[in-house]
VEXDREN-2710 file (C-alpha; in Angstrom, 1 decimal):
% VEXDREN-2710
k/r/px/py/pz
1/PRO/0.0/0.0/0.0
2/ILE/1.0/3.6/-0.5
3/ASN/2.3/5.5/2.5
4/SER/-0.5/7.9/3.1
5/LEU/-0.3/11.1/5.1
6/PRO/-1.5/10.9/8.7
7/GLY/-5.2/11.4/9.3
8/PRO/-7.4/14.1/7.8
9/ALA/-6.2/17.6/8.6
10/PRO/-8.6/20.6/8.3
11/GLY/-8.0/22.2/4.9
12/PRO/-8.0/26.0/4.4
13/GLY/-11.3/27.7/3.4
14/PRO/-12.7/27.8/-0.1
15/GLY/-10.9/29.9/-2.6
16/THR/-7.4/29.4/-1.1
17/THR/-4.8/27.7/-3.2
18/MET/-2.7/25.2/-1.2
19/ALA/0.9/24.5/-2.4
20/ALA/1.4/20.8/-2.2
21/PRO/4.4/18.7/-1.2
22/VAL/5.5/16.3/-3.9
23/PRO/4.3/13.0/-2.4
24/ASP/6.9/10.7/-0.9
25/VAL/5.4/7.4/-1.9
26/CYS/6.6/4.2/-3.3
27/PRO/4.8/3.8/-6.6
28/VAL/2.8/0.7/-7.4
29/ARG/4.2/-1.5/-10.1
30/ASP/2.6/-0.4/-13.4
31/ALA/2.9/-2.9/-16.2
32/ALA/2.2/-0.2/-18.8
33/SER/5.4/1.8/-17.9
34/ALA/9.0/0.8/-18.9
35/SER/10.4/3.3/-16.4
36/SER/12.3/2.8/-13.2
37/ALA/9.6/4.7/-11.3
38/GLY/10.0/2.6/-8.1
39/PRO/13.6/3.4/-7.2
40/TRP/13.4/7.0/-8.4
41/SER/11.0/9.9/-7.9
42/LEU/10.6/12.9/-10.1
43/ARG/10.6/16.2/-8.1
44/HIS/10.1/18.6/-11.0
45/LEU/10.1/18.6/-14.8
46/HIS/11.0/21.6/-17.0
47/LEU/10.3/21.5/-20.7
48/ASP/11.9/23.9/-23.2
49/LEU/9.9/23.5/-26.4
50/ARG/10.0/25.0/-29.9
51/VAL/7.0/24.3/-32.1
52/SER/7.0/24.6/-35.9
53/PHE/4.3/23.7/-38.4
54/ALA/4.9/22.0/-41.7
55/ALA/3.3/22.8/-45.1
56/ALA/1.4/19.5/-44.7
57/GLY/1.2/16.7/-42.1
58/ALA/3.0/16.6/-38.8
59/GLY/5.0/19.6/-37.7
60/ARG/8.1/19.4/-35.4
61/LEU/8.6/19.8/-31.8
62/GLN/12.1/20.4/-30.6
63/GLY/12.4/19.8/-26.9
64/ARG/14.8/19.9/-24.0
65/ALA/13.5/18.1/-20.8
66/ARG/15.2/18.8/-17.5
67/LEU/14.3/16.2/-14.9
68/GLU/15.0/16.8/-11.2
69/LEU/15.2/13.3/-9.8
70/ARG/15.7/11.8/-6.4
71/CYS/16.9/8.3/-5.7
72/GLU/14.5/6.7/-3.3
73/ARG/16.5/3.7/-2.2
74/ASP/19.9/2.1/-2.2
75/GLY/20.5/-0.5/-4.9
76/ALA/18.8/1.5/-7.6
77/GLY/21.7/0.6/-9.9
78/ALA/23.6/2.8/-12.4
79/GLU/20.9/2.9/-15.0
80/LEU/17.8/5.0/-15.2
81/ARG/14.9/4.0/-17.5
82/LEU/12.3/6.4/-18.9
83/ASP/9.2/5.9/-21.0
84/ALA/9.6/7.2/-24.6
85/HIS/8.4/6.3/-28.1
86/PRO/10.0/5.4/-31.5
87/ALA/8.6/8.8/-32.7
88/LEU/10.7/10.6/-30.1
89/ALA/14.3/11.0/-31.2
90/VAL/16.8/11.7/-28.4
91/SER/20.0/13.4/-29.5
92/ARG/21.7/13.9/-26.1
93/ALA/21.4/13.1/-22.4
94/ALA/23.6/14.8/-19.8
95/LEU/23.9/14.9/-16.0
96/LEU/24.0/18.5/-14.7
97/PRO/26.3/19.4/-11.9
98/PRO/24.7/20.1/-8.5
99/PRO/23.5/23.8/-8.2
100/GLY/26.5/26.0/-7.3
101/GLY/28.9/23.0/-7.4
102/PRO/31.9/22.6/-9.8
103/GLY/31.4/21.1/-13.2
104/ASP/30.6/21.9/-16.8
105/ALA/27.3/23.8/-17.1
106/ALA/26.5/21.8/-20.2
107/GLY/26.6/18.7/-18.1
108/GLN/28.4/15.4/-18.3
109/GLU/27.2/13.5/-21.4
110/LEU/25.6/10.1/-20.7
111/PRO/25.2/7.0/-22.9
112/VAL/21.6/6.7/-23.9
113/GLU/19.8/3.9/-25.8
114/SER/16.2/3.4/-26.9
115/ARG/14.9/-0.2/-26.6
116/PRO/11.6/-1.8/-27.7
117/PHE/9.0/-2.1/-24.9
118/ALA/5.4/-2.3/-26.3
119/SER/3.4/-1.3/-29.4
120/TYR/2.6/2.0/-27.7
121/GLY/6.1/3.0/-26.5
122/SER/9.8/2.3/-26.0
123/ALA/12.2/2.3/-23.1
124/LEU/15.0/4.9/-22.8
125/HIS/18.0/3.4/-21.0
126/ILE/20.4/6.0/-19.6
127/ALA/23.7/4.9/-18.0
128/LEU/24.7/6.9/-15.0
129/PRO/28.4/7.4/-14.0
130/GLN/27.8/5.4/-10.8
131/ALA/25.0/3.9/-8.7
132/PRO/23.4/6.7/-6.6
133/ARG/22.7/6.4/-2.9
134/ALA/19.3/6.8/-1.3
135/GLY/18.3/10.4/-1.0
136/GLN/20.7/11.6/-3.7
137/LEU/19.3/14.3/-6.0
138/LEU/20.3/14.2/-9.7
139/THR/19.4/16.6/-12.6
140/LEU/19.2/15.1/-16.0
141/LEU/19.0/17.0/-19.3
142/ILE/17.6/15.3/-22.4
143/ASP/17.5/16.9/-25.9
144/TYR/15.0/15.4/-28.3
145/GLU/12.7/16.0/-31.2
146/ALA/9.1/14.8/-31.6
147/GLY/6.2/15.2/-33.9
148/GLU/4.9/12.0/-35.4
149/GLY/3.9/10.3/-32.2
150/PRO/0.3/9.4/-31.2
151/GLY/0.2/11.9/-28.3
152/VAL/1.0/14.9/-30.5
153/CYS/-1.8/15.8/-33.0
154/TRP/-1.3/18.1/-35.9
155/LEU/-4.4/19.5/-37.6
156/SER/-4.4/21.0/-41.1
157/PRO/-6.3/24.2/-41.5
158/GLU/-9.4/22.3/-42.9
159/GLN/-9.6/20.3/-39.6
160/THR/-10.1/23.5/-37.6
161/ALA/-13.2/25.6/-37.2
162/GLY/-11.6/28.7/-38.8
163/LYS/-10.1/26.8/-41.7
164/GLN/-7.2/29.3/-42.0
165/LYS/-4.3/28.1/-39.9
166/PRO/-2.9/24.8/-38.7
167/TYR/-3.3/23.7/-35.1
168/MET/-1.5/21.4/-32.7
169/TYR/-2.6/19.7/-29.5
170/THR/-1.4/16.9/-27.2
171/GLN/-3.5/14.2/-25.6
172/GLY/-1.8/12.3/-22.8
173/GLN/-4.3/9.9/-21.3
174/ALA/-3.6/7.1/-21.0
175/VAL/0.0/6.4/-22.2
176/LEU/0.5/8.8/-25.0
177/ASN/2.6/11.6/-23.4
178/ARG/5.7/9.4/-23.8
179/SER/5.6/10.4/-27.4
180/PHE/5.6/14.1/-26.3
181/PHE/8.4/14.1/-23.8
182/PRO/10.5/11.4/-22.0
183/CYS/9.0/10.7/-18.6
184/PHE/7.8/8.3/-16.0
185/ASP/4.6/7.7/-17.9
186/THR/2.6/6.2/-15.1
187/PRO/-0.2/7.7/-13.0
188/SER/1.6/6.4/-9.9
189/VAL/4.2/9.2/-10.2
190/LYS/3.3/12.9/-9.5
191/PHE/5.6/15.9/-10.0
192/THR/5.4/19.7/-10.5
193/TYR/6.3/21.1/-13.9
194/SER/7.2/24.3/-15.8
195/ALA/7.6/25.0/-19.5
196/THR/8.8/27.6/-21.9
197/VAL/7.2/27.3/-25.4
198/LYS/8.3/29.2/-28.5
199/VAL/5.7/29.2/-31.3
200/PRO/5.5/30.9/-34.7
201/GLU/4.1/34.4/-35.1
202/GLY/0.3/34.5/-35.2
203/PHE/-0.1/31.6/-32.9
204/THR/-0.8/31.3/-29.1
205/ALA/0.3/28.5/-26.7
206/VAL/-1.7/27.3/-23.7
207/MET/-1.0/24.5/-21.2
208/SER/-2.5/22.7/-18.3
209/ALA/-0.7/25.0/-15.8
210/MET/-1.6/27.5/-13.0
211/THR/0.2/30.4/-14.6
212/TRP/0.5/31.6/-18.2
213/GLU/2.7/34.4/-19.3
214/LYS/3.5/35.8/-22.8
215/GLN/7.1/37.0/-23.3
216/LYS/9.0/38.5/-26.2
217/ASP/9.6/36.5/-29.4
218/ASN/6.2/34.8/-29.1
219/THR/7.4/32.7/-26.2
220/PHE/5.0/31.5/-23.5
221/VAL/6.0/30.5/-20.0
222/PHE/3.9/28.1/-17.8
223/LYS/4.1/26.9/-14.2
224/MET/2.2/24.1/-12.4
225/SER/3.0/24.2/-8.7
226/GLN/0.9/21.2/-7.7
227/PRO/2.1/17.7/-8.4
228/ILE/0.3/15.9/-11.2
229/PRO/0.9/12.7/-13.2
230/SER/2.4/12.8/-16.6
231/TYR/-0.9/12.2/-18.5
232/LEU/-2.3/15.6/-17.3
233/ILE/0.4/17.7/-19.0
234/ALA/-1.2/19.2/-22.1
235/LEU/-0.2/21.7/-24.7
236/VAL/-2.2/23.5/-27.5
237/VAL/-0.7/25.8/-30.2
238/GLY/-3.2/27.5/-32.5
239/ASP/-5.0/30.6/-33.5
240/ILE/-6.9/31.0/-30.3
241/VAL/-8.2/33.8/-28.1
242/SER/-9.9/34.0/-24.7
243/ALA/-12.7/35.7/-22.9
244/ASP/-13.5/35.8/-19.2
245/VAL/-16.7/34.0/-18.0
246/GLY/-16.2/34.1/-14.2
247/PRO/-13.9/35.2/-11.4
248/ARG/-11.4/32.3/-12.0
249/SER/-12.5/31.1/-15.4
250/ARG/-12.1/32.0/-19.0
251/VAL/-13.0/30.3/-22.3
252/TRP/-10.4/29.7/-25.0
253/ALA/-11.4/29.1/-28.6
254/GLU/-10.6/29.9/-32.2
255/PRO/-11.7/33.5/-33.0
256/CYS/-14.8/32.3/-34.9
257/LEU/-16.1/30.4/-31.9
258/ILE/-15.2/32.8/-29.0
259/GLU/-18.5/34.7/-28.9
260/ALA/-20.6/31.5/-28.9
261/ALA/-18.3/30.1/-26.1
262/LYS/-18.6/33.2/-24.0
263/LYS/-22.4/33.4/-24.4
264/GLU/-22.8/29.7/-23.5
265/TYR/-20.6/29.6/-20.5
266/ASP/-20.8/33.1/-18.9
267/GLY/-21.4/32.7/-15.2
268/VAL/-22.2/29.0/-15.2
269/ILE/-18.7/27.6/-14.4
270/GLU/-18.4/29.4/-11.1
271/GLU/-21.8/28.0/-9.9
272/PHE/-20.6/24.5/-10.5
273/LEU/-17.2/25.1/-8.8
274/VAL/-18.8/26.6/-5.7
275/VAL/-21.1/23.6/-5.3
276/GLY/-18.1/21.3/-5.9
277/GLU/-16.1/23.1/-3.2
278/LYS/-19.0/22.9/-0.8
279/LEU/-19.3/19.1/-1.3
280/PHE/-15.6/18.0/-1.8
281/GLY/-13.4/20.7/-0.3
282/PRO/-11.2/23.5/-1.6
283/TYR/-10.6/23.7/-5.4
284/VAL/-6.7/23.7/-5.3
285/TRP/-5.9/24.4/-9.0
286/GLY/-6.4/28.2/-9.0
287/ARG/-8.0/28.7/-12.4
288/TYR/-10.6/26.6/-14.2
289/ASP/-10.5/27.5/-17.9
290/ILE/-12.1/25.7/-20.8
291/LEU/-10.6/25.3/-24.2
292/PHE/-13.0/24.6/-27.1
293/MET/-11.1/22.3/-29.4
294/PRO/-11.4/22.0/-33.2
295/PRO/-14.3/19.9/-34.4
296/SER/-12.1/16.9/-35.1
297/PHE/-11.3/16.5/-31.4
298/PRO/-12.3/12.8/-30.8
299/PHE/-13.4/13.1/-27.1
300/GLY/-16.1/14.9/-25.2
301/GLY/-13.7/16.4/-22.8
302/MET/-10.3/15.9/-21.2
303/GLU/-9.8/17.1/-17.6
304/ASN/-6.4/18.7/-18.0
305/PRO/-5.9/20.6/-14.8
306/CYS/-6.6/24.4/-14.9
307/LEU/-7.6/23.9/-18.6
308/THR/-10.2/21.4/-19.6
309/PHE/-10.2/20.5/-23.3
310/VAL/-13.8/20.0/-24.6
311/THR/-15.5/19.3/-27.9
312/PRO/-17.1/22.2/-29.7
313/CYS/-20.3/20.0/-29.7
314/LEU/-21.0/21.5/-26.3
315/LEU/-21.8/24.9/-27.9
316/ALA/-25.4/24.0/-28.4
317/GLY/-26.5/27.7/-28.4
318/ASP/-29.0/27.2/-25.6
319/ARG/-26.8/26.0/-22.6
320/SER/-28.5/22.6/-22.9
321/LEU/-25.2/20.7/-22.6
322/VAL/-23.3/22.7/-20.0
323/ASP/-23.8/19.8/-17.5
324/VAL/-21.2/17.9/-19.4
325/ILE/-18.7/20.3/-17.9
326/ILE/-19.8/19.2/-14.4
327/HIS/-18.1/15.8/-15.2
328/GLU/-14.8/17.5/-16.1
329/ILE/-15.0/19.9/-13.1
330/SER/-15.6/16.8/-10.8
331/HIS/-12.2/15.4/-11.9
332/SER/-10.6/18.4/-10.1
333/TRP/-11.0/16.3/-7.0
334/PHE/-11.4/12.7/-8.3
335/GLY/-8.7/11.8/-10.8
336/ASN/-6.6/15.0/-10.8
337/LEU/-6.2/15.3/-7.0
338/VAL/-6.7/11.7/-5.9
339/THR/-5.5/9.5/-8.8
340/ASN/-5.6/5.8/-9.7
341/ALA/-2.1/4.4/-9.3
342/THR/-2.5/2.2/-12.4
343/TRP/-4.9/2.1/-15.4
344/GLY/-6.2/-1.2/-14.2
345/GLU/-8.1/0.7/-11.5
346/PHE/-9.4/3.5/-13.7
347/TRP/-12.8/3.2/-11.9
348/LEU/-11.1/5.1/-9.0
349/ASN/-10.9/8.1/-11.3
350/GLU/-14.2/7.7/-13.3
351/GLY/-16.6/5.9/-10.9
352/PHE/-16.0/8.6/-8.2
353/THR/-16.2/11.3/-10.8
354/MET/-19.5/10.0/-12.1
355/TYR/-20.8/10.0/-8.5
356/ALA/-19.4/13.5/-7.8
357/GLN/-20.9/14.8/-11.1
358/ARG/-24.3/13.5/-10.1
359/ARG/-24.0/15.0/-6.6
360/ILE/-23.3/18.4/-8.1
361/SER/-26.1/17.9/-10.7
362/THR/-28.5/17.0/-7.9
363/GLU/-27.7/20.2/-6.0
364/VAL/-28.0/22.4/-9.2
365/TYR/-30.7/20.7/-11.2
366/GLY/-32.5/18.5/-8.7
367/LEU/-32.8/14.8/-8.1
368/PRO/-35.4/13.8/-10.8
369/TYR/-33.3/15.3/-13.7
370/THR/-30.1/13.7/-12.3
371/CYS/-31.8/10.3/-12.1
372/LEU/-32.9/10.7/-15.7
373/GLU/-29.3/11.4/-16.8
374/ALA/-28.1/8.5/-14.7
375/ALA/-30.7/6.3/-16.4
376/THR/-29.2/7.2/-19.8
377/GLY/-25.8/6.2/-18.4
378/ARG/-27.2/2.9/-17.2
379/ALA/-28.6/2.2/-20.6
380/LEU/-25.1/2.8/-22.1
381/LEU/-23.7/0.2/-19.7
382/ARG/-26.4/-2.2/-20.6
383/GLN/-25.7/-1.8/-24.4
384/HIS/-21.9/-2.2/-23.7
385/MET/-22.4/-5.4/-21.7
386/ASP/-24.9/-6.8/-24.2
387/ALA/-22.3/-6.2/-27.0
388/THR/-19.4/-7.8/-25.1
389/GLY/-21.1/-10.4/-23.0
390/GLU/-21.4/-9.8/-19.2
391/GLU/-18.6/-12.2/-18.4
392/HIS/-16.0/-10.3/-20.5
393/PRO/-12.9/-9.7/-18.4
394/LEU/-13.1/-5.9/-19.0
395/ASN/-16.5/-5.9/-17.2
396/LYS/-14.9/-5.9/-13.8
397/LEU/-13.7/-2.9/-11.9
398/ARG/-10.1/-4.2/-11.3
399/VAL/-8.8/-5.0/-14.8
400/VAL/-5.6/-6.9/-15.2
401/ILE/-3.6/-5.1/-17.8
402/GLU/-1.1/-7.7/-19.0
403/PRO/2.4/-6.5/-20.1
404/GLY/2.2/-5.4/-23.7
405/VAL/-1.5/-4.5/-23.6
406/ASN/-2.3/-0.9/-24.4
407/PRO/-4.4/0.5/-21.5
408/ASP/-6.3/2.6/-24.1
409/ASP/-7.6/-0.7/-25.5
410/THR/-9.3/-1.5/-22.2
411/TYR/-11.4/1.7/-22.3
412/ASN/-15.2/1.1/-22.0
413/GLU/-18.3/2.1/-20.0
414/THR/-17.6/-0.2/-17.0
415/PRO/-15.3/2.0/-14.9
416/TYR/-17.7/4.9/-15.3
417/GLU/-21.1/3.3/-14.7
418/LYS/-20.3/0.2/-12.8
419/GLY/-17.8/2.3/-10.8
420/TYR/-20.7/4.8/-10.1
421/CYS/-22.8/1.9/-8.9
422/PHE/-20.1/0.7/-6.5
423/VAL/-19.6/4.2/-5.0
424/SER/-23.4/4.5/-4.7
425/TYR/-23.4/1.1/-2.9
426/LEU/-20.9/2.5/-0.4
427/ALA/-23.2/5.5/0.1
428/HIS/-26.1/3.1/0.6
429/LEU/-24.1/1.2/3.3
430/VAL/-23.6/4.5/5.1
431/GLY/-27.3/5.3/4.8
432/ASN/-27.0/9.0/5.2
433/GLN/-26.1/11.4/2.4
434/ASN/-24.5/14.1/4.7
435/LYS/-22.3/11.5/6.3
436/PHE/-21.2/10.1/3.0
437/ASP/-20.5/13.6/1.7
438/ALA/-18.3/14.2/4.8
439/PHE/-16.5/10.9/4.0
440/LEU/-15.8/12.0/0.4
441/GLN/-14.3/15.3/1.7
442/ALA/-12.1/13.4/4.2
443/TYR/-11.1/10.9/1.5
444/VAL/-10.0/13.7/-0.8
445/ASN/-8.1/15.4/2.0
446/ARG/-6.4/12.2/3.1
447/PHE/-5.2/11.2/-0.4
448/LYS/-4.8/14.5/-2.1
449/PHE/-1.8/14.7/-4.5
450/GLN/-1.3/11.0/-4.2
451/SER/-1.9/8.0/-6.4
452/ILE/-3.8/5.1/-4.8
453/THR/-5.3/1.7/-5.2
454/ALA/-8.8/0.4/-4.5
455/ASP/-7.3/-1.2/-1.3
456/ASP/-6.4/2.2/-0.1
457/THR/-9.8/3.6/-0.9
458/LEU/-11.8/0.7/0.7
459/GLY/-9.4/0.5/3.7
460/PHE/-10.0/4.2/4.4
461/PHE/-13.8/3.7/4.0
462/LEU/-13.8/1.0/6.7
463/GLU/-11.4/3.0/8.9
464/TYR/-13.6/6.1/8.6
465/PHE/-16.8/4.0/9.5
466/PRO/-15.5/1.6/12.2
467/GLU/-19.2/0.5/12.9
468/LEU/-19.5/-0.7/9.3
469/LYS/-16.2/-2.5/9.5
470/GLU/-17.4/-4.3/12.7
471/LYS/-20.5/-5.3/10.8
472/GLY/-18.4/-6.9/8.1
473/VAL/-20.0/-4.9/5.3
474/ASP/-17.0/-5.8/3.0
475/SER/-18.2/-9.4/2.9
476/ILE/-22.0/-9.4/2.7
477/PRO/-22.8/-12.4/0.5
478/GLY/-23.4/-11.3/-3.1
479/PHE/-22.1/-7.8/-2.4
480/GLU/-18.5/-8.6/-1.3
481/PHE/-16.0/-5.8/-2.0
482/ASP/-13.9/-8.5/-3.7
483/ARG/-16.8/-9.5/-6.0
484/TRP/-17.3/-5.8/-7.0
485/LEU/-13.6/-5.5/-7.9
486/ASN/-12.8/-8.9/-9.4
487/THR/-15.9/-10.5/-10.8
488/PRO/-17.1/-9.4/-14.3
489/GLY/-20.8/-8.7/-14.9
490/TRP/-23.7/-6.5/-14.1
491/PRO/-23.4/-4.4/-10.9
492/PRO/-24.8/-6.4/-7.9
493/TYR/-26.4/-3.1/-6.6
494/LEU/-28.2/-0.5/-8.6
495/PRO/-29.0/2.9/-7.1
496/ASP/-32.7/3.8/-7.0
497/LEU/-33.4/6.1/-10.0
498/SER/-37.2/6.1/-9.5
499/PRO/-37.2/9.9/-8.7
500/GLY/-36.5/10.2/-12.5
501/GLN/-39.9/8.5/-13.2
502/GLN/-41.8/11.8/-13.1
503/LEU/-39.7/12.9/-16.1
504/MET/-39.5/9.4/-17.8
505/ARG/-43.2/8.6/-17.6
506/PRO/-44.4/11.4/-19.9
507/ALA/-41.6/10.7/-22.3
508/ASP/-42.4/6.9/-22.3
509/GLU/-46.1/7.7/-23.0
510/LEU/-45.3/10.1/-25.8
511/ALA/-43.0/7.6/-27.5
512/LYS/-45.8/5.0/-27.3
513/LEU/-48.3/7.4/-29.0
514/TRP/-45.8/8.1/-31.8
515/ALA/-45.2/4.3/-32.3
516/ALA/-49.0/3.6/-32.8
517/ASP/-50.5/2.5/-36.1
518/GLY/-53.1/5.3/-36.2
519/LEU/-51.7/8.5/-34.7
520/ASN/-53.8/10.0/-32.0
521/MET/-53.0/13.6/-32.8
522/GLU/-55.2/15.0/-30.1
523/ALA/-53.3/13.0/-27.3
524/ILE/-50.0/14.0/-28.9
525/GLU/-50.8/17.7/-29.1
526/ALA/-51.9/17.6/-25.5
527/VAL/-48.2/16.9/-24.4
528/ASP/-46.2/20.1/-24.2
529/ILE/-42.5/19.4/-24.6
530/THR/-41.3/23.0/-24.7
531/GLY/-40.1/22.8/-21.1
532/TRP/-38.2/19.4/-21.5
533/ARG/-34.5/19.6/-20.9
534/THR/-31.8/17.7/-22.8
535/TYR/-31.9/14.4/-21.0
536/GLN/-35.7/14.2/-21.0
537/LEU/-35.7/14.7/-24.8
538/VAL/-32.8/12.2/-25.1
539/TYR/-34.7/9.7/-23.1
540/PHE/-37.8/10.2/-25.4
541/LEU/-35.7/9.8/-28.5
542/ASP/-34.1/6.6/-27.1
543/GLN/-37.6/5.2/-26.7
544/VAL/-38.6/6.2/-30.2
545/LEU/-35.4/4.6/-31.6
546/GLN/-36.1/1.4/-29.7
547/LYS/-39.6/1.2/-31.2
548/SER/-38.3/2.0/-34.7
549/PRO/-39.0/1.5/-37.5
550/LEU/-42.3/3.3/-36.8
551/PRO/-45.4/2.8/-39.0
552/GLU/-45.2/4.6/-42.4
553/GLY/-45.3/8.4/-42.2
554/ASN/-45.0/8.7/-38.4
555/VAL/-41.4/9.9/-38.3
556/LYS/-42.2/12.5/-41.0
557/ARG/-45.0/13.8/-38.9
558/LEU/-42.8/13.8/-35.7
559/SER/-40.1/15.7/-37.6
560/LYS/-42.6/18.4/-38.6
561/MET/-44.2/18.6/-35.2
562/TYR/-41.0/19.0/-33.2
563/PRO/-38.5/21.2/-35.1
564/LYS/-36.9/21.7/-31.6
565/ILE/-35.7/18.0/-32.1
566/SER/-35.4/17.5/-35.9
567/LYS/-33.5/20.8/-36.4
568/ALA/-31.6/20.8/-33.1
569/GLN/-28.1/22.2/-32.8
570/ASN/-27.6/20.0/-29.7
571/ALA/-25.3/17.1/-30.6
572/GLU/-26.9/14.6/-28.2
573/LEU/-30.3/15.3/-29.9
574/GLN/-28.7/15.3/-33.4
575/LEU/-27.1/11.9/-32.8
576/ARG/-30.4/10.3/-31.8
577/TRP/-32.3/12.0/-34.6
578/CYS/-29.8/10.8/-37.1
579/GLN/-30.1/7.2/-35.7
580/ILE/-33.9/7.5/-36.0
581/VAL/-33.7/8.8/-39.6
582/LEU/-31.5/5.8/-40.5
583/LYS/-33.5/3.2/-38.7
584/ASN/-36.7/4.4/-40.5
585/ASN/-35.0/4.8/-43.9
586/MET/-36.1/8.4/-44.2
587/GLU/-34.1/9.2/-47.3
588/ALA/-35.4/12.8/-47.3
589/GLU/-33.4/13.5/-44.2
590/TYR/-30.2/11.5/-45.0
591/SER/-28.6/14.9/-45.7
592/LYS/-28.9/15.6/-41.9
593/VAL/-26.8/12.6/-41.2
594/LYS/-24.1/13.7/-43.6
595/ASP/-24.2/17.3/-42.3
596/PHE/-23.8/16.1/-38.7
597/LEU/-20.8/13.9/-39.6
598/HIS/-19.3/16.8/-41.5
599/SER/-19.7/19.2/-38.6
600/GLN/-17.8/17.2/-35.9
601/GLY/-15.5/14.1/-35.4
602/LYS/-16.3/13.0/-31.9
603/GLN/-15.9/9.3/-31.5
604/LYS/-19.0/8.8/-29.4
605/TYR/-21.2/10.3/-32.2
606/THR/-19.3/9.2/-35.3
607/LEU/-19.0/5.4/-34.7
608/PRO/-22.6/4.6/-33.9
609/LEU/-23.8/6.4/-37.0
610/TYR/-21.4/4.5/-39.3
611/ARG/-22.5/1.3/-37.6
612/ALA/-26.1/2.1/-38.2
613/MET/-25.4/3.1/-41.9
614/TRP/-23.4/-0.1/-42.5
615/GLY/-26.0/-2.3/-40.9
616/GLY/-28.8/-0.7/-43.0
617/SER/-29.9/-0.7/-46.6
618/GLU/-27.8/-0.4/-49.8
619/ALA/-28.7/3.4/-49.8
620/THR/-27.3/3.9/-46.2
621/ARG/-24.2/1.9/-47.1
622/ALA/-23.6/4.1/-50.1
623/LEU/-24.2/7.2/-47.8
624/ALA/-21.6/5.8/-45.3
625/MET/-18.9/5.4/-48.1
626/GLU/-19.6/8.8/-49.6
627/THR/-19.6/10.6/-46.2
628/PHE/-16.4/8.9/-45.1
629/SER/-14.5/9.6/-48.2
630/ALA/-15.4/13.3/-47.8
631/THR/-14.7/13.6/-44.1
632/ALA/-11.8/11.2/-43.5
633/PRO/-9.1/13.9/-43.7
634/GLN/-10.8/15.9/-40.9
635/LEU/-11.1/12.9/-38.5
636/HIS/-8.6/12.0/-35.8
637/VAL/-6.4/9.1/-37.0
638/ASN/-7.8/6.7/-34.4
639/VAL/-11.4/7.5/-35.4
640/GLN/-10.5/7.1/-39.1
641/ASN/-9.2/3.6/-38.3
642/TYR/-12.3/2.6/-36.3
643/VAL/-14.6/3.8/-39.2
644/LYS/-12.4/1.9/-41.7
645/LYS/-12.9/-1.3/-39.7
646/ILE/-16.7/-0.8/-39.6
647/LEU/-16.8/-0.3/-43.3
648/GLY/-14.6/-3.3/-44.0
649/LEU/-11.7/-1.2/-45.3
650/GLY/-9.2/-2.6/-42.8
651/GLY/-8.2/-0.7/-39.7
652/ALA/-8.3/-1.0/-35.9
653/GLU/-10.9/-2.9/-33.8
654/ALA/-13.9/-0.7/-33.3
END
C-alpha cells in the first residue's frame, strides 16, 4: 500500500490555493510503464519547447527536458529507465552538476539507448556514471525531437473551425505523453512542472498550468506548482483567443467560436465550482479554464488541470449541454487530486467522478433530472455489456492489464457506470447522504496529491466508518467488495433512479403514442415538450429509436411537429435524430446525417452512425462510403481507423 499522510487535517477555506508537497510514496508496479519509477521519484520537470508547423502533415517539436530526480532507495543501480516512443528522437542526455557546485554547465554526457517495450512505446535506458545512494538528487537534461507520435496531434487548416491556420494539441491519457516528452509515464508518479514554449508568429500556446505568461519572441511561460501525473500535462498551439466567463474562469477558442463560447458559459462555471467546493473541499488548482477544441477532437472532454479540453459540440447555443462540464469539473477532486495508481483501477478516477458529477447535478438541477441522466448512463452500460457479454474480463472494476496490452484498448463504460454503482453502494451502506459527503471530503483530504489503489480507498472507508467495519460490510454475501472488484458482470447493486420517473413517464407515454399505427394527434398535441431539458428529450428519442422502424409516415409527422428536435443544434439530440432517420429509412433526411458527420468528429457520435449506416440498406451503405471519403481527412487518425474497420476497409478494432 501507498504510504498515506497521517489522518485528515482541516483544509483552508474555499478559494485558497494550497501548495502541495511532492508525495513521498513508493509507486505501485505499473505494467504499462517501462520506467524505473520505483527506485526513483521525479521532483520537477521543466520543458523547453519550440513548435514549428509543416506545409502538410506533422510539424516538429524540438524539446529539452530537465528532470530533477531523487533516488528513493539504495540498490537503484547505475541505470535509469524512462518511457519514450519510437517517434521521439533523443539526441543527447547529460547529467547536470549540482547547483553551485563545480562542473561543466552543459553537463556530463551520458550514454543513452532506446529499446523496444510495447506497441505504444519504447524504453529509454540512460547509463549513470555510478549507482546513486538513497536520498541523492540528480538533474538530467535530455535533448529530443518529436512530432509524429500518437500523443502529438497536428491538424491541417481544414480540420479546424476557422479553416485558416494549422493547429497542434497533445492528448496524454492514458499512455500517449511518452511520445511528447521522455518521462515516468505512469499515473503512480506525480511531480510539479514548468515549461517555456516558443511558437510561430500569429499563434498562441496554452498549457494545463496554473500560470500563463507571454514573453517576447512569441514565447509563452507556464508553471504548475501542484504535483500531477504525466498524463495531465497538455499543450495547445493554435490561432486561439480567450474571454472571461467568471472570477477564476475563461474560455479559449478559435476567434470564430469565441463569442458563442462566452455566451454559452458566462457565469455557469463558477456556480458548479462553488457547489463542488461545498461538497468535496477546496478547489486547489487556482483557475478553471475551458478550451474549445477544433471539431475533429475525438473526445467529449479531457480534464487537463486548470484547462479542460472540450468538444465544440458543447456549444449547443442554448446552454443545454453545460452539464457535461460538471463531469470534467468533478475530476478536479477525483482523478486529478486523488488519482488511480494504475490504469487497471481506472474506476477510482471515473466511478468517483460520475458519483461527484451526479451529486453536483442534484444540487444544481434537482434529483429527478439527475436520475434521468443516470438512467441514460445505465442504458449505455447495458448496451456495452450486451455487446461484449457480461462475463467479458473488461466488465470488472479491477482490470488486469497484462504487459504489452495498451491501456487505451481497455477503455469502456464499466469503470464509469459500474464504478458509479459501487460508489453508490458505499453511500447506501452508510445510509446518510450528509455523512457520505463528509466521508468524500475526508477521503480527498487524506489522499490529495497521491496515487492510490482500491485497497487504499476501501481500507480508508472501513477505517472512517468503524461501525460498518465491525458489521463486516465488506463481505456481505453477493455484495462482497472483492466481488465488486474482481468479478465481471452487471453491478450487484443499482442505485434507485425512481425519482426520475416523473420525467421518464411522460416521455415513455409520448413515445408510445408516436409508435402507434393510427396516430392519436389529439393526445400527442396535449403533451407540451417546450419545457423538457436535454436528457428528457434524449430519453424520449431513445424510446422512439427502440420502437423504430415506426409505422409509415409517423417519423415524418414527428419531424414536422418538433423542429426543436429535428432541427436541433444540440449534438446529443442530433445523434439520436440521425439514428432514427437511418432506422426508419427516411431518405429525405439523410442529408442531416451527412451534415452532422461533416460538422464534428467526436468518436461517441461518429462510430454509432457509421455502424447504423453499414447495418442498414444499400442506400445507407452508399451514404456511409460517400460521407467517409469526404470527411476522413478531418477525423482523428484513431477514429479514421475505427470507421475503416466498420466499413470493412481494414483498420483497428472498433
